[in-house]
LODRENLO-11100 format. One record per atom (N, C-alpha, C): residue number from 0; residue in three letters; atom name; x, y, z. Coordinates in pm, 1 decimal, m for minus. Layout:
! LODRENLO-11100
@n:NUM&res:ALA&atom:CA&xx:X&yy:Y&zz:Z
...
***
This chain:
! LODRENLO-11100
@n:0&res:UNK&atom:N&xx:4027.8&yy:m5567.1&zz:18140.2
@n:0&res:UNK&atom:CA&xx:3984.2&yy:m5641.0&zz:18244.2
@n:0&res:UNK&atom:C&xx:4105.4&yy:m5600.0&zz:18391.2
@n:1&res:UNK&atom:N&xx:4003.0&yy:m5567.8&zz:18466.0
@n:1&res:UNK&atom:CA&xx:4077.4&yy:m5495.2&zz:18627.6
@n:1&res:UNK&atom:C&xx:4099.0&yy:m5578.4&zz:18699.3
@n:2&res:UNK&atom:N&xx:4031.8&yy:m5688.8&zz:18700.3
@n:2&res:UNK&atom:CA&xx:4027.9&yy:m5821.6&zz:18803.7
@n:2&res:UNK&atom:C&xx:3929.8&yy:m5830.0&zz:18940.4
@n:3&res:UNK&atom:N&xx:3905.9&yy:m5694.9&zz:18914.4
@n:3&res:UNK&atom:CA&xx:3759.4&yy:m5638.5&zz:19036.9
@n:3&res:UNK&atom:C&xx:3624.4&yy:m5691.0&zz:18952.0
@n:4&res:UNK&atom:N&xx:3571.5&yy:m5788.7&zz:19066.9
@n:4&res:UNK&atom:CA&xx:3457.0&yy:m5797.5&zz:19105.0
@n:4&res:UNK&atom:C&xx:3393.0&yy:m5709.6&zz:19009.6
@n:5&res:UNK&atom:N&xx:3271.5&yy:m5701.9&zz:18916.7
@n:5&res:UNK&atom:CA&xx:3186.5&yy:m5635.8&zz:18857.4
@n:5&res:UNK&atom:C&xx:3021.1&yy:m5667.3&zz:18863.4
@n:6&res:UNK&atom:N&xx:2985.7&yy:m5855.7&zz:18918.8
@n:6&res:UNK&atom:CA&xx:2898.6&yy:m5909.6&zz:18923.8
@n:6&res:UNK&atom:C&xx:2905.4&yy:m6010.0&zz:18993.8
@n:7&res:UNK&atom:N&xx:2869.5&yy:m5989.5&zz:19124.9
@n:7&res:UNK&atom:CA&xx:2852.5&yy:m6103.7&zz:19182.4
@n:7&res:UNK&atom:C&xx:2751.2&yy:m6253.1&zz:19157.6
@n:8&res:UNK&atom:N&xx:2763.1&yy:m6357.3&zz:19200.0
@n:8&res:UNK&atom:CA&xx:2747.9&yy:m6474.9&zz:19164.1
@n:8&res:UNK&atom:C&xx:2704.0&yy:m6618.3&zz:19277.8
@n:9&res:UNK&atom:N&xx:2576.4&yy:m6614.6&zz:19247.2
@n:9&res:UNK&atom:CA&xx:2579.5&yy:m6704.1&zz:19424.8
@n:9&res:UNK&atom:C&xx:2494.5&yy:m6840.3&zz:19327.7
@n:10&res:UNK&atom:N&xx:2507.2&yy:m6939.9&zz:19463.9
@n:10&res:UNK&atom:CA&xx:2363.7&yy:m7038.5&zz:19462.1
@n:10&res:UNK&atom:C&xx:2371.4&yy:m6997.3&zz:19584.6
@n:11&res:UNK&atom:N&xx:2221.8&yy:m7070.5&zz:19577.0
@n:11&res:UNK&atom:CA&xx:2219.2&yy:m7091.3&zz:19791.2
@n:11&res:UNK&atom:C&xx:2113.6&yy:m7224.5&zz:19758.7
@n:12&res:UNK&atom:N&xx:2114.0&yy:m7252.7&zz:19897.8
@n:12&res:UNK&atom:CA&xx:2052.6&yy:m7398.7&zz:19931.5
@n:12&res:UNK&atom:C&xx:2042.1&yy:m7501.0&zz:19866.3
@n:13&res:UNK&atom:N&xx:1976.8&yy:m7587.6&zz:19774.0
@n:13&res:UNK&atom:CA&xx:1943.4&yy:m7697.0&zz:19717.8
@n:13&res:UNK&atom:C&xx:1974.3&yy:m7655.2&zz:19556.4
@n:14&res:UNK&atom:N&xx:2024.7&yy:m7501.8&zz:19549.7
@n:14&res:UNK&atom:CA&xx:2004.1&yy:m7445.3&zz:19380.9
@n:14&res:UNK&atom:C&xx:2183.2&yy:m7487.6&zz:19411.6
@n:15&res:UNK&atom:N&xx:2254.7&yy:m7509.3&zz:19476.3
@n:15&res:UNK&atom:CA&xx:2356.8&yy:m7531.2&zz:19429.7
@n:15&res:UNK&atom:C&xx:2426.3&yy:m7723.0&zz:19409.1
@n:16&res:UNK&atom:N&xx:2313.7&yy:m7723.9&zz:19306.8
@n:16&res:UNK&atom:CA&xx:2385.2&yy:m7842.6&zz:19253.8
@n:16&res:UNK&atom:C&xx:2498.8&yy:m7885.8&zz:19205.3
@n:17&res:UNK&atom:N&xx:2587.4&yy:m7943.3&zz:19168.5
@n:17&res:UNK&atom:CA&xx:2708.4&yy:m7944.7&zz:19116.1
@n:17&res:UNK&atom:C&xx:2853.4&yy:m7892.5&zz:19211.6
@n:18&res:UNK&atom:N&xx:2818.1&yy:m7823.2&zz:19303.0
@n:18&res:UNK&atom:CA&xx:2879.7&yy:m7761.8&zz:19414.0
@n:18&res:UNK&atom:C&xx:2912.9&yy:m7869.0&zz:19551.9
@n:19&res:UNK&atom:N&xx:3040.7&yy:m7904.0&zz:19541.0
@n:19&res:UNK&atom:CA&xx:3068.2&yy:m7995.7&zz:19674.3
@n:19&res:UNK&atom:C&xx:3184.7&yy:m7923.1&zz:19710.1
@n:20&res:UNK&atom:N&xx:3161.5&yy:m7955.6&zz:19891.4
@n:20&res:UNK&atom:CA&xx:3268.3&yy:m7879.7&zz:19975.2
@n:20&res:UNK&atom:C&xx:3339.6&yy:m8062.3&zz:20028.2
@n:21&res:UNK&atom:N&xx:3458.3&yy:m7986.8&zz:20029.8
@n:21&res:UNK&atom:CA&xx:3572.8&yy:m8112.4&zz:20079.8
@n:21&res:UNK&atom:C&xx:3554.8&yy:m8099.3&zz:20225.7
@n:22&res:UNK&atom:N&xx:3579.9&yy:m8189.5&zz:20331.4
@n:22&res:UNK&atom:CA&xx:3664.3&yy:m8165.1&zz:20462.4
@n:22&res:UNK&atom:C&xx:3744.3&yy:m8066.3&zz:20503.0
@n:23&res:UNK&atom:N&xx:3735.5&yy:m7979.7&zz:20588.9
@n:23&res:UNK&atom:CA&xx:3807.0&yy:m7896.5&zz:20628.3
@n:23&res:UNK&atom:C&xx:3944.3&yy:m7917.5&zz:20716.4
@n:24&res:UNK&atom:N&xx:4068.5&yy:m7847.0&zz:20680.9
@n:24&res:UNK&atom:CA&xx:4206.6&yy:m7946.4&zz:20721.5
@n:24&res:UNK&atom:C&xx:4225.3&yy:m7829.8&zz:20788.7
@n:25&res:UNK&atom:N&xx:4352.2&yy:m7866.1&zz:20863.4
@n:25&res:UNK&atom:CA&xx:4421.4&yy:m7731.5&zz:20918.2
@n:25&res:UNK&atom:C&xx:4577.7&yy:m7733.0&zz:20920.3
@n:26&res:UNK&atom:N&xx:4602.6&yy:m7562.5&zz:20856.8
@n:26&res:UNK&atom:CA&xx:4729.3&yy:m7607.4&zz:20807.2
@n:26&res:UNK&atom:C&xx:4794.1&yy:m7472.6&zz:20913.0
@n:27&res:UNK&atom:N&xx:4909.6&yy:m7476.3&zz:20958.1
@n:27&res:UNK&atom:CA&xx:4960.4&yy:m7391.3&zz:21059.1
@n:27&res:UNK&atom:C&xx:5096.5&yy:m7366.8&zz:20971.4
@n:28&res:UNK&atom:N&xx:5158.3&yy:m7357.2&zz:20815.5
@n:28&res:UNK&atom:CA&xx:5292.8&yy:m7433.4&zz:20831.5
@n:28&res:UNK&atom:C&xx:5315.8&yy:m7255.2&zz:20730.0
@n:29&res:UNK&atom:N&xx:5266.6&yy:m7137.7&zz:20788.9
@n:29&res:UNK&atom:CA&xx:5261.9&yy:m7004.5&zz:20801.8
@n:29&res:UNK&atom:C&xx:5282.5&yy:m6943.6&zz:20970.8
@n:30&res:UNK&atom:N&xx:5226.8&yy:m7045.9&zz:21011.2
@n:30&res:UNK&atom:CA&xx:5285.4&yy:m6963.1&zz:21163.6
@n:30&res:UNK&atom:C&xx:5141.3&yy:m6971.3&zz:21247.7
@n:31&res:UNK&atom:N&xx:5027.9&yy:m6944.7&zz:21153.3
@n:31&res:UNK&atom:CA&xx:4870.9&yy:m6920.9&zz:21185.9
@n:31&res:UNK&atom:C&xx:4804.8&yy:m7006.2&zz:21166.8
@n:32&res:UNK&atom:N&xx:4670.0&yy:m7067.0&zz:21160.4
@n:32&res:UNK&atom:CA&xx:4578.5&yy:m7163.8&zz:21188.4
@n:32&res:UNK&atom:C&xx:4514.1&yy:m7120.7&zz:21088.8
@n:33&res:UNK&atom:N&xx:4542.1&yy:m7182.9&zz:20941.4
@n:33&res:UNK&atom:CA&xx:4444.9&yy:m7145.4&zz:20825.0
@n:33&res:UNK&atom:C&xx:4325.6&yy:m7269.5&zz:20810.9
@n:34&res:UNK&atom:N&xx:4242.5&yy:m7264.9&zz:20804.8
@n:34&res:UNK&atom:CA&xx:4078.8&yy:m7348.0&zz:20785.3
@n:34&res:UNK&atom:C&xx:4131.8&yy:m7359.5&zz:20600.2
@n:35&res:UNK&atom:N&xx:4167.5&yy:m7472.3&zz:20497.6
@n:35&res:UNK&atom:CA&xx:4145.3&yy:m7518.6&zz:20402.4
@n:35&res:UNK&atom:C&xx:4063.1&yy:m7598.3&zz:20311.2
@n:36&res:UNK&atom:N&xx:3995.9&yy:m7608.6&zz:20271.3
@n:36&res:UNK&atom:CA&xx:3850.5&yy:m7698.1&zz:20213.1
@n:36&res:UNK&atom:C&xx:3881.2&yy:m7705.5&zz:20045.6
@n:37&res:UNK&atom:N&xx:3860.8&yy:m7821.1&zz:19952.2
@n:37&res:UNK&atom:CA&xx:3840.0&yy:m7825.2&zz:19847.8
@n:37&res:UNK&atom:C&xx:3696.6&yy:m7790.7&zz:19826.6
@n:38&res:UNK&atom:N&xx:3747.7&yy:m7737.1&zz:19722.7
@n:38&res:UNK&atom:CA&xx:3578.1&yy:m7641.7&zz:19662.6
@n:38&res:UNK&atom:C&xx:3554.3&yy:m7715.4&zz:19518.8
@n:39&res:UNK&atom:N&xx:3462.4&yy:m7769.7&zz:19497.3
@n:39&res:UNK&atom:CA&xx:3518.1&yy:m7777.1&zz:19296.1
@n:39&res:UNK&atom:C&xx:3327.3&yy:m7793.9&zz:19284.8
@n:40&res:UNK&atom:N&xx:3312.1&yy:m7718.6&zz:19160.4
@n:40&res:UNK&atom:CA&xx:3190.2&yy:m7686.9&zz:19107.8
@n:40&res:UNK&atom:C&xx:3188.4&yy:m7782.0&zz:18943.4
@n:41&res:UNK&atom:N&xx:3110.5&yy:m7839.2&zz:18950.4
@n:41&res:UNK&atom:CA&xx:3068.9&yy:m7957.4&zz:18791.5
@n:41&res:UNK&atom:C&xx:2973.1&yy:m7878.3&zz:18718.6
@n:42&res:UNK&atom:N&xx:2996.6&yy:m7807.4&zz:18671.3
@n:42&res:UNK&atom:CA&xx:2876.2&yy:m7686.6&zz:18579.7
@n:42&res:UNK&atom:C&xx:2753.3&yy:m7665.0&zz:18664.7
@n:43&res:UNK&atom:N&xx:2768.5&yy:m7641.6&zz:18761.0
@n:43&res:UNK&atom:CA&xx:2748.2&yy:m7542.0&zz:18850.7
@n:43&res:UNK&atom:C&xx:2689.0&yy:m7427.6&zz:18825.0
@n:44&res:UNK&atom:N&xx:2553.9&yy:m7396.4&zz:18833.0
@n:44&res:UNK&atom:CA&xx:2456.1&yy:m7284.5&zz:18801.1
@n:44&res:UNK&atom:C&xx:2475.5&yy:m7189.1&zz:18889.2
@n:45&res:UNK&atom:N&xx:2550.3&yy:m7070.5&zz:18877.6
@n:45&res:UNK&atom:CA&xx:2563.1&yy:m6970.4&zz:18954.0
@n:45&res:UNK&atom:C&xx:2459.7&yy:m6840.3&zz:18942.8
@n:46&res:UNK&atom:N&xx:2372.1&yy:m6762.6&zz:18973.6
@n:46&res:UNK&atom:CA&xx:2280.8&yy:m6681.3&zz:18926.1
@n:46&res:UNK&atom:C&xx:2330.6&yy:m6545.2&zz:19006.8
@n:47&res:UNK&atom:N&xx:2313.0&yy:m6436.9&zz:18921.1
@n:47&res:UNK&atom:CA&xx:2339.1&yy:m6304.7&zz:18977.0
@n:47&res:UNK&atom:C&xx:2270.8&yy:m6260.0&zz:19051.4
@n:48&res:UNK&atom:N&xx:2339.0&yy:m6153.3&zz:19142.2
@n:48&res:UNK&atom:CA&xx:2277.3&yy:m6124.5&zz:19282.2
@n:48&res:UNK&atom:C&xx:2177.4&yy:m5981.9&zz:19230.2
@n:49&res:UNK&atom:N&xx:2117.3&yy:m5967.0&zz:19270.8
@n:49&res:UNK&atom:CA&xx:2030.9&yy:m5818.8&zz:19217.0
@n:49&res:UNK&atom:C&xx:2059.5&yy:m5714.5&zz:19343.1
@n:50&res:UNK&atom:N&xx:2062.9&yy:m5598.9&zz:19283.1
@n:50&res:UNK&atom:CA&xx:2035.9&yy:m5509.2&zz:19425.8
@n:50&res:UNK&atom:C&xx:1946.7&yy:m5551.9&zz:19505.6
@n:51&res:UNK&atom:N&xx:1816.3&yy:m5572.2&zz:19538.5
@n:51&res:UNK&atom:CA&xx:1777.2&yy:m5620.1&zz:19686.1
@n:51&res:UNK&atom:C&xx:1822.0&yy:m5795.1&zz:19743.3
@n:52&res:UNK&atom:N&xx:1948.3&yy:m5789.3&zz:19674.7
@n:52&res:UNK&atom:CA&xx:2005.1&yy:m5950.5&zz:19723.6
@n:52&res:UNK&atom:C&xx:1932.1&yy:m6067.5&zz:19694.3
@n:53&res:UNK&atom:N&xx:1814.6&yy:m6047.1&zz:19627.0
@n:53&res:UNK&atom:CA&xx:1755.8&yy:m6181.3&zz:19542.0
@n:53&res:UNK&atom:C&xx:1823.9&yy:m6240.6&zz:19449.2
@n:54&res:UNK&atom:N&xx:1818.5&yy:m6366.6&zz:19386.4
@n:54&res:UNK&atom:CA&xx:1875.4&yy:m6438.8&zz:19271.4
@n:54&res:UNK&atom:C&xx:1844.1&yy:m6382.8&zz:19165.7
@n:55&res:UNK&atom:N&xx:1839.4&yy:m6370.0&zz:19043.4
@n:55&res:UNK&atom:CA&xx:1785.4&yy:m6331.4&zz:18917.8
@n:55&res:UNK&atom:C&xx:1750.4&yy:m6468.7&zz:18856.2
@n:56&res:UNK&atom:N&xx:1653.8&yy:m6441.0&zz:18762.3
@n:56&res:UNK&atom:CA&xx:1574.1&yy:m6548.3&zz:18727.1
@n:56&res:UNK&atom:C&xx:1691.8&yy:m6652.2&zz:18588.9
@n:57&res:UNK&atom:N&xx:1715.8&yy:m6535.0&zz:18533.7
@n:57&res:UNK&atom:CA&xx:1790.6&yy:m6521.2&zz:18370.5
@n:57&res:UNK&atom:C&xx:1937.7&yy:m6478.6&zz:18351.8
@n:58&res:UNK&atom:N&xx:1996.4&yy:m6394.4&zz:18444.4
@n:58&res:UNK&atom:CA&xx:2144.3&yy:m6414.4&zz:18439.0
@n:58&res:UNK&atom:C&xx:2261.7&yy:m6498.6&zz:18541.2
@n:59&res:UNK&atom:N&xx:2252.2&yy:m6612.7&zz:18417.0
@n:59&res:UNK&atom:CA&xx:2351.3&yy:m6718.4&zz:18520.5
@n:59&res:UNK&atom:C&xx:2502.8&yy:m6704.5&zz:18415.2
@n:60&res:UNK&atom:N&xx:2576.7&yy:m6800.8&zz:18521.8
@n:60&res:UNK&atom:CA&xx:2706.8&yy:m6874.4&zz:18498.7
@n:60&res:UNK&atom:C&xx:2682.4&yy:m7020.4&zz:18533.1
@n:61&res:UNK&atom:N&xx:2746.9&yy:m7074.2&zz:18430.8
@n:61&res:UNK&atom:CA&xx:2752.9&yy:m7220.8&zz:18415.8
@n:61&res:UNK&atom:C&xx:2929.8&yy:m7217.6&zz:18499.0
@n:62&res:UNK&atom:N&xx:2990.5&yy:m7323.5&zz:18596.8
@n:62&res:UNK&atom:CA&xx:3163.7&yy:m7323.9&zz:18641.6
@n:62&res:UNK&atom:C&xx:3200.7&yy:m7425.8&zz:18671.5
@n:63&res:UNK&atom:N&xx:3269.8&yy:m7494.3&zz:18644.1
@n:63&res:UNK&atom:CA&xx:3333.6&yy:m7549.6&zz:18589.9
@n:63&res:UNK&atom:C&xx:3519.0&yy:m7540.7&zz:18680.0
@n:64&res:UNK&atom:N&xx:3490.8&yy:m7591.8&zz:18766.8
@n:64&res:UNK&atom:CA&xx:3603.8&yy:m7535.4&zz:18859.2
@n:64&res:UNK&atom:C&xx:3689.1&yy:m7582.9&zz:18948.3
@n:65&res:UNK&atom:N&xx:3809.7&yy:m7633.0&zz:18995.4
@n:65&res:UNK&atom:CA&xx:3817.9&yy:m7732.4&zz:19129.0
@n:65&res:UNK&atom:C&xx:3920.9&yy:m7637.2&zz:19143.4
@n:66&res:UNK&atom:N&xx:3927.7&yy:m7553.5&zz:19321.1
@n:66&res:UNK&atom:CA&xx:4042.3&yy:m7502.6&zz:19383.2
@n:66&res:UNK&atom:C&xx:4015.3&yy:m7523.8&zz:19523.9
@n:67&res:UNK&atom:N&xx:4091.0&yy:m7475.6&zz:19627.5
@n:67&res:UNK&atom:CA&xx:4080.5&yy:m7467.9&zz:19769.8
@n:67&res:UNK&atom:C&xx:4055.0&yy:m7348.6&zz:19775.0
@n:68&res:UNK&atom:N&xx:4028.5&yy:m7345.3&zz:19907.3
@n:68&res:UNK&atom:CA&xx:3925.1&yy:m7235.4&zz:20015.4
@n:68&res:UNK&atom:C&xx:3999.3&yy:m7180.9&zz:20151.2
@n:69&res:UNK&atom:N&xx:4052.3&yy:m7086.2&zz:20177.5
@n:69&res:UNK&atom:CA&xx:4120.1&yy:m7071.2&zz:20246.5
@n:69&res:UNK&atom:C&xx:4055.9&yy:m6959.0&zz:20349.7
@n:70&res:UNK&atom:N&xx:4071.6&yy:m7008.7&zz:20482.8
@n:70&res:UNK&atom:CA&xx:4026.0&yy:m6909.5&zz:20597.2
@n:70&res:UNK&atom:C&xx:4087.2&yy:m6845.6&zz:20701.2
@n:71&res:UNK&atom:N&xx:4108.4&yy:m6733.1&zz:20728.7
@n:71&res:UNK&atom:CA&xx:4168.3&yy:m6774.8&zz:20874.1
@n:71&res:UNK&atom:C&xx:4110.5&yy:m6641.2&zz:20933.9
@n:72&res:UNK&atom:N&xx:4106.2&yy:m6646.5&zz:21086.6
@n:72&res:UNK&atom:CA&xx:3998.4&yy:m6518.2&zz:21136.8
@n:72&res:UNK&atom:C&xx:4158.8&yy:m6436.7&zz:21252.1
@n:73&res:UNK&atom:N&xx:4204.5&yy:m6397.9&zz:21212.6
@n:73&res:UNK&atom:CA&xx:4304.3&yy:m6338.1&zz:21282.6
@n:73&res:UNK&atom:C&xx:4371.5&yy:m6217.9&zz:21111.8
@n:74&res:UNK&atom:N&xx:4331.8&yy:m6107.7&zz:21145.9
@n:74&res:UNK&atom:CA&xx:4330.3&yy:m6013.8&zz:21095.2
@n:74&res:UNK&atom:C&xx:4481.7&yy:m5889.9&zz:21151.6
@n:75&res:UNK&atom:N&xx:4557.4&yy:m5944.4&zz:21204.5
@n:75&res:UNK&atom:CA&xx:4722.0&yy:m5927.3&zz:21231.1
@n:75&res:UNK&atom:C&xx:4784.1&yy:m6018.3&zz:21109.8
@n:76&res:UNK&atom:N&xx:4761.4&yy:m6121.5&zz:21073.2
@n:76&res:UNK&atom:CA&xx:4856.6&yy:m6189.3&zz:21024.0
@n:76&res:UNK&atom:C&xx:4800.3&yy:m6131.7&zz:20868.9
@n:77&res:UNK&atom:N&xx:4739.5&yy:m6032.1&zz:20814.9
@n:77&res:UNK&atom:CA&xx:4739.3&yy:m6050.2&zz:20677.0
@n:77&res:UNK&atom:C&xx:4843.1&yy:m5866.4&zz:20641.9
@n:78&res:UNK&atom:N&xx:4935.6&yy:m5892.5&zz:20532.5
@n:78&res:UNK&atom:CA&xx:4898.5&yy:m5969.1&zz:20425.4
@n:78&res:UNK&atom:C&xx:5005.1&yy:m6097.6&zz:20466.9
@n:79&res:UNK&atom:N&xx:4983.6&yy:m6199.0&zz:20449.2
@n:79&res:UNK&atom:CA&xx:5030.0&yy:m6351.6&zz:20449.7
@n:79&res:UNK&atom:C&xx:5163.8&yy:m6310.0&zz:20381.3
@n:80&res:UNK&atom:N&xx:5279.3&yy:m6374.7&zz:20375.4
@n:80&res:UNK&atom:CA&xx:5395.5&yy:m6356.9&zz:20285.1
@n:80&res:UNK&atom:C&xx:5375.0&yy:m6463.4&zz:20171.8
@n:81&res:UNK&atom:N&xx:5431.4&yy:m6449.8&zz:20049.2
@n:81&res:UNK&atom:CA&xx:5359.6&yy:m6514.6&zz:19949.3
@n:81&res:UNK&atom:C&xx:5389.9&yy:m6641.7&zz:19936.5
@n:82&res:UNK&atom:N&xx:5345.3&yy:m6704.9&zz:19887.3
@n:82&res:UNK&atom:CA&xx:5350.3&yy:m6889.5&zz:19897.0
@n:82&res:UNK&atom:C&xx:5336.8&yy:m6900.1&zz:19750.5
@n:83&res:UNK&atom:N&xx:5399.1&yy:m7001.9&zz:19720.0
@n:83&res:UNK&atom:CA&xx:5472.7&yy:m7060.4&zz:19584.5
@n:83&res:UNK&atom:C&xx:5317.9&yy:m7186.5&zz:19573.1
@n:84&res:UNK&atom:N&xx:5255.6&yy:m7132.5&zz:19408.9
@n:84&res:UNK&atom:CA&xx:5156.2&yy:m7218.2&zz:19404.5
@n:84&res:UNK&atom:C&xx:5137.3&yy:m7311.4&zz:19318.6
@n:85&res:UNK&atom:N&xx:5069.3&yy:m7405.6&zz:19300.1
@n:85&res:UNK&atom:CA&xx:5036.3&yy:m7465.6&zz:19151.1
@n:85&res:UNK&atom:C&xx:5019.3&yy:m7384.0&zz:19006.2
@n:86&res:UNK&atom:N&xx:5042.4&yy:m7398.6&zz:18897.8
@n:86&res:UNK&atom:CA&xx:4986.1&yy:m7324.3&zz:18817.2
@n:86&res:UNK&atom:C&xx:4882.4&yy:m7335.2&zz:18757.2
@n:87&res:UNK&atom:N&xx:4729.1&yy:m7232.9&zz:18774.6
@n:87&res:UNK&atom:CA&xx:4586.4&yy:m7242.4&zz:18803.0
@n:87&res:UNK&atom:C&xx:4504.6&yy:m7303.8&zz:18658.3
@n:88&res:UNK&atom:N&xx:4426.1&yy:m7387.5&zz:18681.4
@n:88&res:UNK&atom:CA&xx:4344.4&yy:m7405.4&zz:18583.6
@n:88&res:UNK&atom:C&xx:4230.7&yy:m7358.8&zz:18532.4
@n:89&res:UNK&atom:N&xx:4181.6&yy:m7336.8&zz:18458.4
@n:89&res:UNK&atom:CA&xx:4066.9&yy:m7251.2&zz:18469.9
@n:89&res:UNK&atom:C&xx:3972.3&yy:m7255.2&zz:18331.7
@n:90&res:UNK&atom:N&xx:3854.8&yy:m7301.5&zz:18379.4
@n:90&res:UNK&atom:CA&xx:3731.7&yy:m7355.9&zz:18240.8
@n:90&res:UNK&atom:C&xx:3590.1&yy:m7288.3&zz:18301.1
@n:91&res:UNK&atom:N&xx:3612.2&yy:m7140.3&zz:18231.3
@n:91&res:UNK&atom:CA&xx:3522.5&yy:m7081.4&zz:18301.6
@n:91&res:UNK&atom:C&xx:3392.2&yy:m6998.1&zz:18175.0
@n:92&res:UNK&atom:N&xx:3297.1&yy:m7089.0&zz:18185.8
@n:92&res:UNK&atom:CA&xx:3188.0&yy:m6997.7&zz:18033.4
@n:92&res:UNK&atom:C&xx:3066.7&yy:m6962.8&zz:18105.7
@n:93&res:UNK&atom:N&xx:3023.6&yy:m6807.0&zz:18011.1
@n:93&res:UNK&atom:CA&xx:2916.4&yy:m6823.2&zz:18046.3
@n:93&res:UNK&atom:C&xx:2796.6&yy:m6787.0&zz:17915.2
@n:94&res:UNK&atom:N&xx:2680.4&yy:m6874.8&zz:17956.8
@n:94&res:UNK&atom:CA&xx:2581.6&yy:m6890.0&zz:17891.7
@n:94&res:UNK&atom:C&xx:2462.4&yy:m6773.6&zz:17911.0
@n:95&res:UNK&atom:N&xx:2413.0&yy:m6736.6&zz:17814.4
@n:95&res:UNK&atom:CA&xx:2343.3&yy:m6581.8&zz:17853.6
@n:95&res:UNK&atom:C&xx:2226.4&yy:m6686.3&zz:17743.9
@n:96&res:UNK&atom:N&xx:2089.2&yy:m6681.6&zz:17853.7
@n:96&res:UNK&atom:CA&xx:1959.5&yy:m6724.1&zz:17803.9
@n:96&res:UNK&atom:C&xx:1888.6&yy:m6620.8&zz:17720.8
***
């Protein structure tokens, strides 16, 4: 395993059932405003992105996860200093049709 994305998966619009985005909150504990948002996947079906940008009808993954997404718009702060995080929990399963 390389940790690199080998196949992107997405959902779009009404196809994102099971995906929940929490409200944005701002954290500036590292000296820069970072937008944080809880994201949960409750058996959400994500579809493989085809080379033309369309979504596959057959290649899917089902995801159950809870995470915090982070966004900042200041390339001058990259890389951010290391931050101690809680141990991750991961339950990702792939079903092939």
